[in-house]
C-alpha positions in Angstrom: 0.0 0.0 0.0 1.4 3.4 -1.0 2.3 5.8 1.8 3.4 9.5 1.8 5.2 10.6 5.0 6.4 14.2 5.9 9.0 14.4 8.6 10.0 17.6 10.4 9.4 19.6 7.2 10.1 23.4 7.2 10.0 25.9 4.3 11.3 29.5 4.3 11.1 31.9 1.4 14.3 33.7 0.4 13.2 37.2 1.5 11.3 36.0 4.7 12.6 36.5 8.2 11.1 33.3 9.5 9.8 30.0 8.0 6.3 29.8 6.5 5.9 26.5 8.4 8.3 24.3 10.4 8.4 21.0 12.2 5.6 19.5 10.1 5.2 15.7 10.4 2.2 14.1 8.7 1.3 10.7 7.4 -0.9 10.0 4.3 -2.0 6.5 3.2 -3.5 5.1 0.0 -7.3 5.1 0.0 -7.5 8.2 2.1 -8.6 11.8 1.5 -7.0 14.5 3.6 -8.2 18.1 3.7 -6.2 21.1 4.9 -8.3 23.9 6.4 -6.5 26.9 7.8 -6.4 30.7 7.4 -5.0 32.1 4.2 -1.4 33.0 4.4 -0.6 30.0 6.7 1.3 28.2 3.9 -1.1 25.7 2.6 -0.3 26.2 -1.0 3.4 26.3 -0.2 3.1 23.0 1.6 1.5 21.4 -1.5 4.0 22.9 -3.9 6.8 21.6 -1.6 5.3 18.1 -1.6 5.0 18.3 -5.4 8.6 19.2 -5.8 7.9 22.7 -7.3 9.5 24.3 -4.3 12.3 25.0 -3.8 13.2 24.1 -7.4 11.2 27.0 -8.9 11.6 29.3 -5.9 14.6 30.6 -4.0 13.5 29.3 -0.7 15.1 26.8 1.6 13.8 23.5 2.8 14.5 21.3 5.8 13.2 17.8 6.6 12.1 14.9 4.5 9.2 13.8 2.2 9.1 10.1 1.6 7.0 8.1 -0.8 7.0 4.4 0.1 10.0 5.2 2.3 12.0 6.7 -0.6 13.0 10.3 -0.6 10.9 12.2 -3.1 13.8 14.6 -3.8 15.9 11.7 -5.2 13.4 11.1 -8.0 13.9 12.4 -11.5 11.4 15.0 -12.8 9.7 12.4 -14.9 9.4 10.0 -12.0 8.1 12.8 -9.8 5.4 13.8 -12.2 4.3 10.2 -12.5 4.1 9.9 -8.7 2.5 13.2 -7.8 -0.1 15.2 -9.8 -1.1 18.7 -8.7 -4.0 20.9 -9.6 -3.3 24.6 -8.9 -5.7 27.1 -7.4 -5.8 29.1 -10.7 -5.9 26.4 -13.4 -4.9 28.9 -16.0 -1.4 28.8 -14.5 -0.9 25.2 -15.4 -2.2 25.3 -19.0 0.4 25.6 -21.7 -1.6 25.0 -24.8 -4.5 26.8 -26.5 -7.1 24.0 -26.5 -8.2 21.3 -24.1 -7.2 18.5 -26.4 -3.8 19.9 -27.1 -3.2 20.3 -23.3 -4.0 16.7 -22.7 -1.7 15.6 -25.5 1.1 17.8 -24.2 0.8 16.4 -20.7 0.6 12.8 -21.8 3.5 13.2 -24.2 5.7 14.4 -21.4 4.7 11.2 -19.5 5.8 9.3 -22.6 2.4 7.6 -23.0 2.1 5.9 -26.4 0.1 7.9 -28.9 -2.2 5.0 -29.6 -3.2 5.0 -25.9 -3.9 8.7 -25.6 -7.4 9.1 -27.0 -8.9 6.5 -24.7 -7.1 8.0 -21.7 -8.3 11.5 -22.6 -11.9 10.4 -23.2 -12.0 8.4 -19.9 -10.6 11.3 -17.9 -13.0 13.9 -19.4 -16.0 11.5 -19.0 -15.0 10.9 -15.4 -15.7 14.6 -14.7 -18.6 14.8 -17.1 -16.6 17.2 -19.3 -16.3 15.3 -22.5 -18.2 18.1 -24.3 -15.2 20.4 -23.6 -12.7 18.2 -25.4 -12.2 20.4 -28.5 -12.8 23.8 -26.9 -10.3 26.6 -26.7 -9.4 27.6 -23.2 -10.4 31.2 -23.9 -14.0 30.1 -24.4 -14.2 28.3 -21.1 -15.6 29.7 -17.8 -13.5 29.5 -14.6 -15.5 26.5 -13.4 -15.0 24.7 -16.7 -11.3 25.3 -16.6 -11.2 23.7 -13.1 -13.1 20.6 -14.4 -10.5 20.3 -17.2 -7.6 20.7 -14.8 -9.1 17.9 -12.6 -9.6 15.7 -15.7 -5.9 16.1 -16.6 -4.9 15.1 -13.1 -7.1 12.0 -13.5 -5.5 11.2 -16.9 -2.0 11.4 -15.3 -3.1 8.5 -13.0 -0.5 9.3 -10.3 -0.8 7.6 -7.0 -0.7 11.0 -5.1 -3.1 13.8 -6.0 -2.8 17.3 -4.7 -5.7 19.8 -5.1 -5.4 23.5 -4.3 -8.9 25.0 -4.0 -10.2 22.6 -6.7 -13.8 23.8 -6.7 -13.5 27.6 -6.1 -15.2 28.4 -9.4 -17.5 25.4 -9.7 -21.3 25.6 -9.3 -22.7 23.9 -6.2 -24.2 20.9 -8.0 -20.9 20.2 -9.8 -19.0 20.7 -6.6 -21.0 17.9 -4.8 -20.7 15.7 -7.9 -16.9 16.2 -8.1 -16.3 15.6 -4.4 -18.1 12.2 -4.9 -15.7 11.5 -7.8 -12.8 12.3 -5.6 -14.1 9.6 -3.3 -14.1 7.2 -6.2 -10.5 8.0 -6.8 -9.8 7.4 -3.1 -11.4 4.0 -3.4 -8.9 3.3 -6.2 -6.2 3.6 -3.5 -5.1 7.1 -4.4 -3.6 9.4 -1.8 -5.6 12.6 -2.0 -4.6 15.8 -0.2 -6.7 18.9 -0.8 -7.0 22.5 0.3 -10.4 24.2 0.6 -11.9 27.1 2.5 -15.5 25.9 1.8 -16.2 22.6 3.6 -19.6 22.1 1.9 -19.9 18.5 0.6 -16.9 17.0 2.3 -18.3 15.8 5.6 -18.7 12.1 4.7 -15.7 11.7 2.5 -12.6 13.1 4.3 -10.5 10.8 6.4 -8.1 13.4 7.9 -8.6 17.1 8.5 -5.4 19.1 9.0 -5.3 22.6 10.6 -2.5 25.0 11.4 -1.0 25.7 14.9 0.0 29.4 14.6 2.0 29.3 17.8 4.3 26.5 16.5 3.8 27.4 12.7 3.0 23.8 12.2 0.3 21.8 10.3 -1.3 19.2 12.6 -4.3 16.9 12.4 -7.5 18.4 13.9 -9.5 16.7 16.6 -13.0 15.5 15.9 -14.7 18.1 18.1 -13.1 21.0 16.2 -14.0 19.4 12.8 -17.7 19.0 14.0 -17.8 22.6 15.0 -16.4 23.7 11.7 -19.0 21.8 9.7 -21.8 23.4 11.7 -20.9 26.7 9.9 -21.2 25.1 6.5 -24.2 22.8 6.9 -26.7 25.5 7.4 -28.7 25.6 4.2 -29.6 29.2 3.5 -33.0 29.9 2.1 -33.1 33.6 2.9 -36.1 35.4 1.4 -35.3 38.0 -1.3 -37.4 40.5 -3.1 -38.6 38.8 -6.3 -38.7 42.1 -8.3 -36.7 45.3 -8.3 -37.8 48.0 -5.9 -36.8 51.7 -6.2 -34.6 53.3 -8.8 -32.7 51.4 -11.5 -29.0 51.7 -12.2 -29.1 49.3 -15.1 -31.7 48.1 -17.6 -31.1 45.4 -20.2 -33.4 45.8 -23.2 -33.8 42.8 -25.5 -30.1 41.8 -24.9 -28.6 38.7 -26.5 -25.0 37.6 -25.8 -23.0 34.9 -27.6 -19.6 33.3 -26.9 -18.3 32.5 -30.3 -21.0 30.1 -31.6 -22.6 29.5 -28.2 -25.8 31.3 -27.2 -25.6 32.5 -23.6 -28.4 35.1 -23.2 -31.4 35.3 -25.5 -33.5 38.5 -25.8 -33.3 39.4 -22.1 -35.0 42.5 -20.7 -34.1 43.1 -17.1 -33.9 46.0 -14.6 -31.2 46.1 -11.8 -31.9 48.1 -8.6 -29.7 50.9 -7.5 -27.9 50.8 -4.2 -28.5 47.1 -3.7 -26.5 43.9 -3.8 -27.7 41.4 -6.5 -26.4 37.8 -6.5 -26.2 36.0 -9.8 -26.0 32.2 -9.8 -26.1 29.5 -12.4 -24.2 26.5 -13.8 -20.7 26.8 -15.1 -20.5 28.0 -18.7 -24.0 29.6 -18.7 -22.7 33.1 -19.3 -22.2 34.8 -16.0 -18.7 36.1 -16.6 -19.6 36.9 -20.2 -22.4 39.1 -18.9 -19.9 41.0 -16.7 -17.6 41.5 -19.6 -20.6 42.8 -21.5 -21.4 45.2 -18.7 -17.9 46.7 -18.9 -18.1 47.0 -22.7 -15.6 44.2 -23.3 -18.0 41.8 -25.0 -20.3 42.2 -28.0 -24.0 42.1 -27.6 -27.2 43.0 -29.4 -30.0 45.0 -27.9 -29.3 47.9 -25.5 -28.1 48.4 -22.0 -29.0 51.5 -20.1 -26.8 52.9 -17.3 -28.6 55.5 -15.3 -31.0 55.8 -18.2 -28.3 56.3 -20.9 -27.2 53.7 -23.4 -23.7 52.5 -22.6 -23.0 52.6 -26.3 -23.3 56.4 -26.1 -20.9 56.7 -23.1 -17.2 57.0 -23.8 -15.4 53.9 -22.4 -13.0 55.9 -20.1 -15.8 57.9 -18.6 -18.0 54.8 -18.2 -15.2 52.8 -16.4 -14.9 55.6 -13.8 -18.4 54.6 -12.7 -18.4 50.9 -13.3 -15.7 48.6 -11.8 -15.0 44.9 -12.1 -13.3 42.6 -9.5 -11.8 39.9 -11.7 -11.8 36.2 -10.8 -8.0 36.2 -11.0 -6.6 38.6 -8.5 -3.3 39.1 -10.3 -5.1 40.8 -13.2 -6.2 43.6 -10.9 -2.9 44.9 -9.4 -0.8 47.7 -10.8 1.6 48.6 -8.0 4.3 46.5 -6.3 3.5 46.6 -2.6 0.3 46.3 -0.6 0.6 49.9 0.6 1.3 51.3 -2.8 -1.8 49.5 -4.2 -4.0 50.9 -1.4 -2.6 54.4 -1.9 -3.2 54.3 -5.6 -6.9 53.4 -5.0 -7.3 56.2 -2.5 -5.7 58.7 -4.9 -7.9 57.8 -7.8 -11.1 57.3 -5.9 -14.3 58.5 -7.6 -16.3 58.5 -4.4 -15.1 58.4 -0.8 -16.9 55.5 0.8 -14.5 55.1 3.7 -12.8 57.5 6.1 -9.1 57.1 6.9 -9.9 55.5 10.2 -12.3 53.1 8.5 -9.6 52.2 5.9 -7.2 51.4 8.7 -9.9 49.4 10.5 -10.5 47.2 7.4 -6.8 46.8 6.8 -6.5 45.3 10.3 -9.7 43.2 10.1 -8.7 41.8 6.7 -5.3 40.8 8.0 -3.4 43.2 5.7 -2.2 45.8 8.2 1.1 44.0 8.9 1.6 43.2 5.2 1.9 46.8 3.9 5.5 46.5 2.8 5.0 43.1 1.2 5.4 42.6 -2.5 1.9 41.7 -3.7 3.0 38.7 -5.7 4.5 37.2 -2.5 1.1 37.1 -0.8 -1.1 34.0 -0.6 -4.1 33.8 -3.0 -6.5 34.6 -0.1 -4.5 37.6 0.9 -4.4 38.9 -2.7 -8.2 38.4 -2.9 -8.8 40.4 0.3 -6.5 43.2 -0.9 -8.2 43.2 -4.3 -11.6 43.7 -2.8 -10.5 46.4 -0.4 -8.6 48.3 -3.2 -11.6 48.2 -5.6 -14.1 49.3 -2.9 -11.7 52.2 -2.2 -12.0 53.2 -5.8 -15.6 54.2 -5.1 -17.3 53.0 -8.3 -21.1 53.7 -8.5 -21.5 50.1 -9.7 -19.1 47.3 -8.7 -19.2 43.9 -10.4 -17.7 41.1 -8.3 -16.8 37.9 -10.1 -16.4 35.1 -7.5 -15.0 37.5 -4.8 -14.8 34.9 -2.0 -12.3 32.5 -3.7 -9.6 31.5 -1.3 -11.2 33.4 1.6 -12.0 31.5 4.8 -15.4 32.1 6.4 -14.1 34.4 9.2 -12.8 36.9 6.6 -16.0 36.5 4.5 -17.9 38.1 7.3 -15.4 41.1 7.2 -15.7 41.4 3.4 -19.5 41.4 3.7 -19.3 44.1 6.3 -17.0 46.2 4.0 -19.4 45.8 1.1 -22.4 46.6 3.2 -20.7 49.9 4.3 -20.0 50.8 0.6 -23.6 50.0 -0.3 -24.9 52.2 2.5 -22.7 55.0 1.1 -24.3 54.7 -2.3 -22.7 51.8 -4.2 -24.6 49.2 -6.2 -23.1 45.7 -6.3 -23.7 42.8 -8.6 -22.0 39.6 -7.5 -21.4 36.2 -9.1 -20.7 33.6 -6.4 -21.0 29.9 -5.9 -20.0 30.4 -2.3 -23.0 31.6 -0.4 -22.1 30.7 3.2 -21.9 33.8 5.4 -23.3 36.3 2.9 -27.0 36.2 4.0 -27.2 39.7 5.3 -25.5 41.3 2.3 -27.8 40.0 -0.5 -30.9 42.0 -1.5 -31.8 40.2 -4.8 -31.0 36.8 -6.4 -31.0 36.3 -10.2 -30.7 32.8 -11.5 -29.6 31.7 -15.0 -31.9 29.2 -16.7 -32.7 28.7 -20.4 -30.6 31.7 -21.5 -32.5 34.0 -19.2 -32.0 35.6 -15.8 -35.0 35.7 -13.5 -35.5 37.1 -10.0 -35.8 34.4 -7.3 -37.7 34.6 -4.0 -34.7 33.2 -2.0 -31.1 32.2 -2.3 
């Protein structure tokens, strides 16, 4: 039976004054699924990348301790042997795609593993079928939604057929039904004697499938198994099914109105002849399955995607508003945080937002309060790209709120954020809304956002309709 053992492992980045983690000793066995749940910035992704052999090879950090697979040091393996032993899915799947299309990415991966060409097609089809993604086989990555990319990334991990599978936030952009379905598929892989180690900030769906929960001891900077009482308490936060009532029609003034709008993504129809008002100074949640057109709608609303019909912003057609002027009023929080940043350090990015703010939603004291509450106050001098993904996401949201747009579009804003920080983010957004901001949000993560949402729009049959609850 395969085993993976970590003994007294420590990792320290080259520019850091102390290790990210140290003294980590953990055991993983075939036929088990382990899940790491701890605050962002604690080193979860660093731990997985160290196990996978990416660190310190592709980073200037230093490592101490040992990682053994079947009692053999992983660092003694060749790159080919290592990739055949451990397959990793990154938090942002775009970072691991090298080719333009799904099929070419599979071929590239399997060629590197020296799989015979005649065996590739069956391996590819089986892997895509496993995740119910065979329809994506010949698609270009630029036409896929974030959730569809995550399904493809998981399919490639399945195709590699390594005994150890590492998953960094594998379902952050996946709709809730697909999430539950994919977690059950991970359980099938576990039953095939795989060692599965994942990271997730949303525990929904995992309760009956995870064998070992791992937390972080901040005092000792050490990852350790959680006791059952703590795990039970954590799941209580995620098992509360929210059916919070919403207004099923807009009330008050309208900031947006779509009039007979149709949107396509290449040859795919996403929205068909939609007429829809959006209320001013409210938070509207948009939900729907992956690939239905949520992100394409946001790109349309910032004039980056073609459409037919008309869209009115404050009763004026967006086609008649100059782009630069329009984008001073309408902002978008991207799914991928790295696309948002301009400056080098956290403090520079915050100061840039304050300097260019259109509306002042927060006072200086309130800004300092949220920097503290979001865990960013002690990171002001840090280079942004040295932050964890969760830290980047929290900085991204605060920076965009500080810009003071009249309308803020948020595309999966809670990716990589644990539930404690979600409460702070919702409080921040609530304050901006009370100061006059309108917010439209795409989110598959709905835990902890009950008090923020005013309206719920659901995608179905190429239409968006108001719902009575979310």
